N, C-alpha and C positions, 0 to 999 in steps of 0.2 A: 414720592409716595407720602401720604399724610401720616401724621403721628399716630392717629387712631388705628390705621391699617398696619403700620410697621410694628407696633407693640402688641403683645398678647392681649386679647380682649379681656375685659373685666367680666366677672360673673355676678349675677344678681340672684339671690335666693329670696323669693317671695314666700312668706310663711303665714298661714292662717291657722286657726285653732284645730279644725278637723271635723269630720262627719262620718257617720256609719256608712258602710259600703252599700247597704240596702235598707229599706224601711221595714225591717223585720226584727223581731225580738232577739234573735240570735246575733244579728249584726250589731244591734244597739248594745246588747250586753257586752260584746267584745270591745266595742268602742268605749263604753263607760268604764269598763274595768281598767283600760289603759289610762284614760283621762283622770279618773278619781283615785288612781294609785300614785299619781305624781305628788311627791312631797311638797312641791311648790303650790299645788292647788289646794290640797287638804293638809293642814299642819298639825292635825290631831295625832298624838302618839300612835304608832302602828299597832301596838297591842290592843288599843281601844278601837281604832278605826277599822282595821281589816275585818274583824268579825262582823261589824255593822255593814261594811261594804258587801262582803260576800254572803252574809247571812240574811240581810234584809234588802238592801238597795238593789243588788243585782238579781235578786229573786222577784221583787215586786215591781220595780220601776221600768224595766225594758219593754214590757208589753204596752204600757200606756204611752211611753215616749215613742215607740215604733208607730203607734196610731197617729200621733202628732206629725211625725215625719211623713207618713203615707199621705196625709192631707195636703202637704206642700210639695211632694216629690214631682219631678218633671221628667220629660223624655231624656233629658241630659243628665239625669240623676239628681243628687242633692242640689238644691239651689246654691248653697255655699260653694260647692265644688265647681258647678257649671259657671257661676259668675267669676270665681277665682281664675278659672282657665281663660275666660274672656279677658280678664284684667292682665294676665301674664302675656297673652298674645298681643294685646294693645300696647303694653310696655315694650315688648320686643320690637314691634313696629316703630315705636317712638324712639327707642335708643339705637336702632339700626345695628351696624357692625361694631359699634363701640362696646357692646356687652352681649353676653348670652344670659337669657332669663330662664330660670327653672322655678317651677311651683312646687311647694311642699306643704304638708300639713303637720302640725306638731304631734297630733295623734291620728292614727289611721293612715290613709293613702291620699296622695302620693307620699311615699316615705321620705323623710327628711334626709337621712344619711344617703339614700340612693340618689337624691337630687344633688347633694353636694359632690358625690362621686362623679356624676355626669359632668358637672362644671369642671372638676379637676381633669377629667378625660378630654375635655374640650380645650385644655391648655390655659385655664383661667388661674393666674397666680395671685390675682386680687379678687376677693369676693365681698360684695356688699350684702349684708344680711338685713332684710327689711321685714320685720314682724309687722303684720297688718293690724297693729294695735296703736292707734294714735296716742293714747295715754298709757304711760308706763305703769306696769304693776309687776311685782314679783310673781304673781300667779299666772301671768301670761308672757310678757316679754322676757323676763329672766329665765323662764322655763325653756323658751326657744334658745336662748344663749347656752343654757346647760346642754341641750341636745347637740348644738353645734360644737361645743367643746368636747363632748363625748366622742363625736366623730373625729375630731382632731387628734385625740389620744391614739388613734389607730394609724395616723399618718406620720411618715418620717419627714417628708418635705412639705412643711406646712405652707398654706397660702397666706397672703396678707389679708387679714380680716378687718372689715370696717362695719361695725354694728350700729344700726340706726336705733338709738335708744327710745326715742319718741318723736312725734311731730305734732303734738297737740296744739301748738300755737303758730305753726307755719302759715304765713299769710296766704299762700296759694291754697292750702287745705281749708282755711276759714272761708276764703272767697268761694271755693267750690261748694261748701255747705250752704252759704248764703244764696248762691245762684240756684241751688236745687230747691230751696224754700220759696224763693221768688217765682221760679218756674211753676211750682205747685200752686201758688196763690193766683198766678195769671190764669192757669187752666181750670182751677176749681173754686176760686174765691178764698178769702181769708177767714179762718175761724176766729172765735172770740179770744182764744188763748193758744199759745204755742207751748207745748211741753217737750223738753229735751230729756230723753230717758237714756241713761247709761247703765251698763251692766254693773251690778253690785259686787262688792267683796265684803268679807267680814270686817266689822268695825275694828276688831283687834289688830288686823293687818296694818291699818293706818296708824293706830296707836304705837305700833312697833316701828314705824318709820316709812311705810309705803307711801309714795307721793301721789298715788292714783287719784284720790279725792281732790286734792289741790289742783291737779292738772285738768280733771273733768270740769271743775268750777271755772277754771281759766278759759277753757274751750267754750263753755256755755256763755260766759260773759262776752268774749270776743264775738261770738256769733250773734248774740243779742244786740251788741253795739253795731255790727255790720248791717243788721236789719233795722236799726233805729227803733228798737222796741223800748217801751217804758217798763218800769218795774212791775206794773200790774198786768202786762201783756204776756208774760212768759214765766216759766218756772223750770227747774231742773230736778230730776228724781233718779232713783236707782231701781232697777228691776232684777228679776231672776234670783231672788234670795232662796237659800236652801238650808234646811235644818232649823234648829231652835235658837242658835246664837244670834246676837244682834248684828245686823248688816248695816251698811251705809244707808242713811236716811236723808230726806224723806223717800218713802217707798212709792213706786209708780202706781201700783194698783190702789193703794189707800188715798193717794192724791186725786186720782181720777174719780174715785167714789165720792170724795169730799166735794169735788167740783160739781159732779152731777147733782148731788144733794143740795148744793148751794144755788142751783138754777143756771149753771153754765150749760148751754145747749150744744155748742160745737167746739171741738178741740182738734188741733193739728198736732201730731206727734212725730218727732224726728229722733233718730238714735245716732248721735254723732260719733259714738265710739265703735260703731259697726261699719266698716268700709264696704262690706258685702252683705246682702240680705241672707238671712239664715232662719233657723227655727225660732230664735229669740225675737226676731222682728216680724216675720211673716205669720207665725202662729201665736206667740205670746202677746205681742202688741196688737197686731191687726185683728186677731180673733178674741183671745181671752180677755185682754184689757178693754177692748171695745165693748165686750159683753158686760164687764164690770161697770163701765161708765154709763151704759144704757140702763142697766138694772138700778142704778142710783138716781136716775132721772135725766141723764143726758140724752141727746138725740143722735148726734153724729160724731164719730171719731174718724178722722182722716189720717192714715199713716203716710208719711212722706218717705218714699223709698230711700234706701242707702245710696251712697254715691256710685256704687257698682262700677260699670265701665263708662260712666259719663266722661266726655272729653275733658271737662275741667278737672276731673279727678285724676285721669291719666296724666294730664299736664302737671298737676301738683306732684304726683309720685315721681314723674320723670325729673322734675326740678330737684326733689330731695335726693334722688339717686345720683344725679350728675354732681350735686354739691359734695356728696360723699366720695364719689370717684375722684374728684379733684383734690379732696382733702387728704 
């Protein structure tokens, strides 16, 4: 009997951010309340933040956000959840009997604690936690770790935990990104410039020691090198800023507006920090920022889809998991 079959299987917890259960104001309000109450996400003192959250944001924002979700909703539900399920199934097929794979969301469903409990019930004494955030940030990866540790507080017989902190420079991940760009160019032609847009975080977080910006810059540089791009051929920016505080710059929308005004006619946009397409890519980039670019004088913005369930992506994630299983 092989070693893989004689030993208890490892568990793999695949975690993404989360999504409302439905494209309705009620479901969005419930989701945003959980998400924006996380102290890792919003570090403003509670006495200041909670009245803003419950008095303004959760009153005014859910209806508009629900409309955005409704525009991208699929028969399988939220694109993020549908794609994440496909990724989990593909990873399970790739890993075979060596591991049990469970999908969880940090906020909303599938519930993270319930997914961990399933892995324990399946006899998994070693669990690899893979947050689907290639670049580490306290606002995302650390929050996942917090939730895992909260679950462990209720357990007497703890599993061995192996936490994937980041994979922003894993060669297979960079190769998968490059392959997706090249496939897009083959199918649609190459635009004048390539924009790499990452999710933003407050500038203050980086000043306090968050490595996120440095890792985003490293990913962008590695991808540009893999594509053999010159300095004038590409740029990296940050999207999805919220509130009045300074966030990481340059901003995606302002960069696209400046390019359109400067006579750049065509742009390709890829979001290397999003392993699965979601509201921020399908609506914010593909619709909102495309409109910004065109309003400034640009002609076409082509969004290059996230890696999603592409075979190169599943191969890269499998390699990361197997390395941590062996470690």
